[in-house]
N, CA, C and O atoms as CSV, one atom per row, in Angstrom:
chain,resi,resn,atom,element,x,y,z
A,1,MET,N,N,0.846,-1.174,0.000
A,1,MET,CA,C,0.000,0.000,0.000
A,1,MET,C,C,0.893,1.239,0.000
A,1,MET,O,O,1.872,1.298,0.745
A,2,ALA,N,N,0.571,2.199,-0.807
A,2,ALA,CA,C,1.367,3.418,-0.930
A,2,ALA,C,C,1.054,4.393,0.200
A,2,ALA,O,O,-0.041,4.382,0.762
A,3,CYS,N,N,2.030,5.233,0.522
A,3,CYS,CA,C,1.865,6.273,1.536
A,3,CYS,C,C,0.744,7.220,1.121
A,3,CYS,O,O,0.662,7.624,-0.039
A,4,ARG,N,N,-0.113,7.571,2.069
A,4,ARG,CA,C,-1.235,8.467,1.762
A,4,ARG,C,C,-0.783,9.903,1.545
A,4,ARG,O,O,-1.537,10.710,1.001
A,5,SER,N,N,0.426,10.235,1.960
A,5,SER,CA,C,0.915,11.602,1.815
A,5,SER,C,C,1.731,11.804,0.538
A,5,SER,O,O,1.469,12.727,-0.234
A,6,CYS,N,N,2.732,10.926,0.319
A,6,CYS,CA,C,3.636,11.138,-0.813
A,6,CYS,C,C,3.588,10.032,-1.865
A,6,CYS,O,O,4.268,10.126,-2.887
A,7,ARG,N,N,2.804,9.000,-1.633
A,7,ARG,CA,C,2.624,7.869,-2.551
A,7,ARG,C,C,3.833,6.934,-2.618
A,7,ARG,O,O,3.898,6.086,-3.509
A,8,SER,N,N,4.781,7.068,-1.705
A,8,SER,CA,C,5.947,6.199,-1.687
A,8,SER,C,C,5.553,4.796,-1.231
A,8,SER,O,O,4.611,4.626,-0.457
A,9,GLU,N,N,6.274,3.811,-1.713
A,9,GLU,CA,C,6.096,2.422,-1.266
A,9,GLU,C,C,7.102,2.073,-0.171
A,9,GLU,O,O,7.070,0.965,0.364
A,10,ASN,N,N,7.991,3.002,0.166
A,10,ASN,CA,C,9.064,2.777,1.128
A,10,ASN,C,C,8.535,2.985,2.552
A,10,ASN,O,O,8.737,4.041,3.151
A,11,GLN,N,N,7.854,1.959,3.086
A,11,GLN,CA,C,7.241,2.047,4.402
A,11,GLN,C,C,7.701,0.884,5.273
A,11,GLN,O,O,8.134,-0.158,4.781
A,12,SER,N,N,7.592,1.095,6.577
A,12,SER,CA,C,7.972,0.050,7.515
A,12,SER,C,C,6.947,-0.010,8.640
A,12,SER,O,O,6.406,1.015,9.057
A,13,GLU,N,N,6.684,-1.230,9.130
A,13,GLU,CA,C,5.779,-1.406,10.264
A,13,GLU,C,C,6.626,-1.523,11.531
A,13,GLU,O,O,7.534,-2.350,11.611
A,14,LEU,N,N,6.314,-0.686,12.515
A,14,LEU,CA,C,7.043,-0.650,13.775
A,14,LEU,C,C,6.051,-0.700,14.925
A,14,LEU,O,O,4.854,-0.494,14.721
A,15,VAL,N,N,6.532,-0.972,16.121
A,15,VAL,CA,C,5.671,-0.918,17.302
A,15,VAL,C,C,6.032,0.323,18.112
A,15,VAL,O,O,7.165,0.803,18.056
A,16,ALA,N,N,5.064,0.839,18.863
A,16,ALA,CA,C,5.285,2.063,19.622
A,16,ALA,C,C,4.608,1.982,20.978
A,16,ALA,O,O,3.761,1.127,21.233
A,17,GLU,N,N,5.008,2.891,21.821
A,17,GLU,CA,C,4.390,3.089,23.125
A,17,GLU,C,C,3.943,4.546,23.137
A,17,GLU,O,O,4.778,5.450,23.093
A,18,ILE,N,N,2.630,4.780,23.197
A,18,ILE,CA,C,2.095,6.142,23.124
A,18,ILE,C,C,1.274,6.424,24.374
A,18,ILE,O,O,0.417,5.630,24.762
A,19,ASN,N,N,1.544,7.551,24.991
A,19,ASN,CA,C,0.833,7.999,26.184
A,19,ASN,C,C,-0.072,9.155,25.753
A,19,ASN,O,O,0.421,10.249,25.481
A,20,ILE,N,N,-1.379,8.931,25.689
A,20,ILE,CA,C,-2.321,9.940,25.200
A,20,ILE,C,C,-2.891,10.712,26.384
A,20,ILE,O,O,-3.456,10.136,27.313
A,21,HIS,N,N,-2.726,12.034,26.325
A,21,HIS,CA,C,-3.224,12.913,27.381
A,21,HIS,C,C,-4.476,13.636,26.901
A,21,HIS,O,O,-4.597,13.964,25.721
A,22,PHE,N,N,-5.400,13.881,27.817
A,22,PHE,CA,C,-6.574,14.676,27.485
A,22,PHE,C,C,-6.159,16.148,27.449
A,22,PHE,O,O,-5.318,16.560,28.248
A,23,PRO,N,N,-6.721,16.943,26.552
A,23,PRO,CA,C,-6.268,18.320,26.362
A,23,PRO,C,C,-6.752,19.291,27.446
A,23,PRO,O,O,-7.711,19.035,28.175
A,24,GLY,N,N,-6.045,20.403,27.509
A,24,GLY,CA,C,-6.458,21.522,28.360
A,24,GLY,C,C,-6.219,21.284,29.838
A,24,GLY,O,O,-5.722,20.240,30.261
A,25,TRP,N,N,-6.595,22.299,30.607
A,25,TRP,CA,C,-6.445,22.235,32.056
A,25,TRP,C,C,-7.266,21.110,32.667
A,25,TRP,O,O,-6.834,20.479,33.631
A,26,ARG,N,N,-8.441,20.856,32.118
A,26,ARG,CA,C,-9.292,19.785,32.649
A,26,ARG,C,C,-8.664,18.416,32.441
A,26,ARG,O,O,-8.913,17.491,33.214
A,27,GLY,N,N,-7.862,18.287,31.415
A,27,GLY,CA,C,-7.195,17.030,31.131
A,27,GLY,C,C,-6.130,16.672,32.154
A,27,GLY,O,O,-5.740,15.510,32.271
A,28,LEU,N,N,-5.662,17.661,32.888
A,28,LEU,CA,C,-4.641,17.402,33.901
A,28,LEU,C,C,-5.166,16.535,35.034
A,28,LEU,O,O,-4.390,15.847,35.697
A,29,ASP,N,N,-6.466,16.558,35.264
A,29,ASP,CA,C,-7.071,15.763,36.331
A,29,ASP,C,C,-7.406,14.335,35.899
A,29,ASP,O,O,-7.814,13.513,36.720
A,30,LYS,N,N,-7.234,14.046,34.613
A,30,LYS,CA,C,-7.575,12.715,34.099
A,30,LYS,C,C,-6.297,11.929,33.827
A,30,LYS,O,O,-5.321,12.479,33.316
A,31,PRO,N,N,-6.305,10.641,34.170
A,31,PRO,CA,C,-5.119,9.831,33.843
A,31,PRO,C,C,-4.951,9.680,32.330
A,31,PRO,O,O,-5.925,9.668,31.577
A,32,ALA,N,N,-3.715,9.568,31.917
A,32,ALA,CA,C,-3.426,9.355,30.497
A,32,ALA,C,C,-3.784,7.925,30.103
A,32,ALA,O,O,-3.932,7.050,30.955
A,33,VAL,N,N,-3.919,7.705,28.797
A,33,VAL,CA,C,-4.243,6.384,28.255
A,33,VAL,C,C,-3.003,5.874,27.519
A,33,VAL,O,O,-2.536,6.500,26.567
A,34,MET,N,N,-2.476,4.739,27.966
A,34,MET,CA,C,-1.314,4.126,27.320
A,34,MET,C,C,-1.789,3.151,26.239
A,34,MET,O,O,-2.667,2.322,26.477
A,35,VAL,N,N,-1.196,3.265,25.056
A,35,VAL,CA,C,-1.494,2.335,23.969
A,35,VAL,C,C,-0.176,1.855,23.358
A,35,VAL,O,O,0.840,2.547,23.427
A,36,TYR,N,N,-0.205,0.685,22.770
A,36,TYR,CA,C,0.979,0.072,22.164
A,36,TYR,C,C,0.646,-0.360,20.736
A,36,TYR,O,O,0.606,-1.553,20.436
A,37,PRO,N,N,0.406,0.624,19.851
A,37,PRO,CA,C,-0.024,0.271,18.494
A,37,PRO,C,C,1.134,-0.100,17.577
A,37,PRO,O,O,2.296,0.195,17.856
A,38,LYS,N,N,0.782,-0.756,16.477
A,38,LYS,CA,C,1.716,-0.960,15.383
A,38,LYS,C,C,1.614,0.272,14.496
A,38,LYS,O,O,0.515,0.685,14.125
A,39,LEU,N,N,2.754,0.859,14.156
A,39,LEU,CA,C,2.789,2.046,13.301
A,39,LEU,C,C,3.203,1.645,11.889
A,39,LEU,O,O,4.022,0.745,11.706
A,40,VAL,N,N,2.637,2.314,10.905
A,40,VAL,CA,C,3.120,2.197,9.534
A,40,VAL,C,C,3.741,3.550,9.219
A,40,VAL,O,O,3.043,4.559,9.124
A,41,VAL,N,N,5.081,3.560,9.057
A,41,VAL,CA,C,5.836,4.795,8.879
A,41,VAL,C,C,6.391,4.860,7.461
A,41,VAL,O,O,7.037,3.925,6.987
A,42,CYS,N,N,6.129,5.977,6.795
A,42,CYS,CA,C,6.726,6.213,5.481
A,42,CYS,C,C,8.170,6.658,5.726
A,42,CYS,O,O,8.413,7.656,6.406
A,43,LEU,N,N,9.110,5.920,5.175
A,43,LEU,CA,C,10.521,6.219,5.391
A,43,LEU,C,C,11.027,7.313,4.457
A,43,LEU,O,O,12.206,7.663,4.506
A,44,ASP,N,N,10.155,7.859,3.605
A,44,ASP,CA,C,10.532,8.972,2.735
A,44,ASP,C,C,10.048,10.317,3.276
A,44,ASP,O,O,10.814,11.280,3.306
A,45,CYS,N,N,8.781,10.394,3.706
A,45,CYS,CA,C,8.247,11.686,4.154
A,45,CYS,C,C,7.931,11.735,5.651
A,45,CYS,O,O,7.723,12.816,6.202
A,46,GLY,N,N,7.892,10.562,6.318
A,46,GLY,CA,C,7.633,10.527,7.753
A,46,GLY,C,C,6.175,10.391,8.141
A,46,GLY,O,O,5.864,10.276,9.327
A,47,PHE,N,N,5.272,10.402,7.171
A,47,PHE,CA,C,3.855,10.235,7.485
A,47,PHE,C,C,3.672,8.906,8.204
A,47,PHE,O,O,4.193,7.877,7.772
A,48,THR,N,N,2.922,8.939,9.310
A,48,THR,CA,C,2.728,7.749,10.136
A,48,THR,C,C,1.256,7.551,10.420
A,48,THR,O,O,0.528,8.515,10.660
A,49,GLN,N,N,0.815,6.303,10.393
A,49,GLN,CA,C,-0.575,6.009,10.732
A,49,GLN,C,C,-0.642,4.786,11.636
A,49,GLN,O,O,0.202,3.892,11.573
A,50,PHE,N,N,-1.688,4.772,12.493
A,50,PHE,CA,C,-1.903,3.643,13.386
A,50,PHE,C,C,-3.362,3.608,13.781
A,50,PHE,O,O,-4.093,4.585,13.622
A,51,MET,N,N,-3.775,2.451,14.303
A,51,MET,CA,C,-5.137,2.289,14.798
A,51,MET,C,C,-5.076,1.996,16.286
A,51,MET,O,O,-4.170,1.309,16.758
A,52,LEU,N,N,-6.051,2.525,17.022
A,52,LEU,CA,C,-6.146,2.259,18.449
A,52,LEU,C,C,-7.005,1.032,18.688
A,52,LEU,O,O,-7.997,0.827,17.989
A,53,PRO,N,N,-6.635,0.207,19.672
A,53,PRO,CA,C,-7.494,-0.912,20.043
A,53,PRO,C,C,-8.853,-0.406,20.528
A,53,PRO,O,O,-8.959,0.702,21.053
A,54,GLU,N,N,-9.869,-1.213,20.350
A,54,GLU,CA,C,-11.245,-0.800,20.654
A,54,GLU,C,C,-11.433,-0.351,22.103
A,54,GLU,O,O,-12.142,0.623,22.355
A,55,THR,N,N,-10.816,-1.037,23.049
A,55,THR,CA,C,-11.008,-0.660,24.462
A,55,THR,C,C,-10.442,0.731,24.752
A,55,THR,O,O,-11.080,1.525,25.443
A,56,GLU,N,N,-9.252,1.031,24.230
A,56,GLU,CA,C,-8.661,2.347,24.437
A,56,GLU,C,C,-9.444,3.421,23.691
A,56,GLU,O,O,-9.583,4.544,24.175
A,57,LEU,N,N,-9.952,3.077,22.521
A,57,LEU,CA,C,-10.755,4.025,21.749
A,57,LEU,C,C,-12.023,4.400,22.505
A,57,LEU,O,O,-12.406,5.570,22.533
A,58,ARG,N,N,-12.679,3.409,23.123
A,58,ARG,CA,C,-13.875,3.694,23.935
A,58,ARG,C,C,-13.530,4.576,25.136
A,58,ARG,O,O,-14.277,5.492,25.478
A,59,THR,N,N,-12.400,4.291,25.765
A,59,THR,CA,C,-11.964,5.086,26.911
A,59,THR,C,C,-11.766,6.542,26.501
A,59,THR,O,O,-12.198,7.449,27.212
A,60,LEU,N,N,-11.124,6.769,25.373
A,60,LEU,CA,C,-10.921,8.138,24.905
A,60,LEU,C,C,-12.246,8.801,24.541
A,60,LEU,O,O,-12.431,9.994,24.781
A,61,GLY,N,N,-13.168,8.032,23.963
A,61,GLY,CA,C,-14.475,8.568,23.599
A,61,GLY,C,C,-15.283,9.012,24.799
A,61,GLY,O,O,-16.049,9.973,24.723
A,62,LYS,N,N,-15.114,8.316,25.897
A,62,LYS,CA,C,-15.822,8.682,27.139
A,62,LYS,C,C,-15.125,9.840,27.848
A,62,LYS,O,O,-15.735,10.530,28.664
A,63,GLY,N,N,-13.850,10.051,27.536
A,63,GLY,CA,C,-13.107,11.125,28.172
A,63,GLY,C,C,-12.630,10.780,29.573
A,63,GLY,O,O,-12.269,11.665,30.348
A,64,VAL,N,N,-12.629,9.493,29.895
A,64,VAL,CA,C,-12.193,9.056,31.219
A,64,VAL,C,C,-11.280,7.860,31.058
A,64,VAL,O,O,-11.669,6.852,30.469
A,65,ALA,N,N,-10.075,7.963,31.573
A,65,ALA,CA,C,-9.147,6.838,31.484
A,65,ALA,C,C,-9.441,5.831,32.571
A,65,ALA,O,O,-9.815,6.193,33.687
A,66,ALA,N,N,-9.271,4.562,32.239
A,66,ALA,CA,C,-9.540,3.491,33.209
A,66,ALA,C,C,-8.418,3.390,34.217
A,66,ALA,O,O,-8.466,2.547,35.112
């Protein structure tokens, strides 16, 4: 699959550790949500995409970390 930004085929799948914080001052009172997604990184332009697991996605949608 080609990069959605530059159309390059030079991509790599990597794993990551991402700590998602809720925005603003109100977000400071909420715990962050840790996710460990697989990233698809374009090695030419740096465009990166990933999907969140359903449980973490629901947590973010509710605005409350478990």
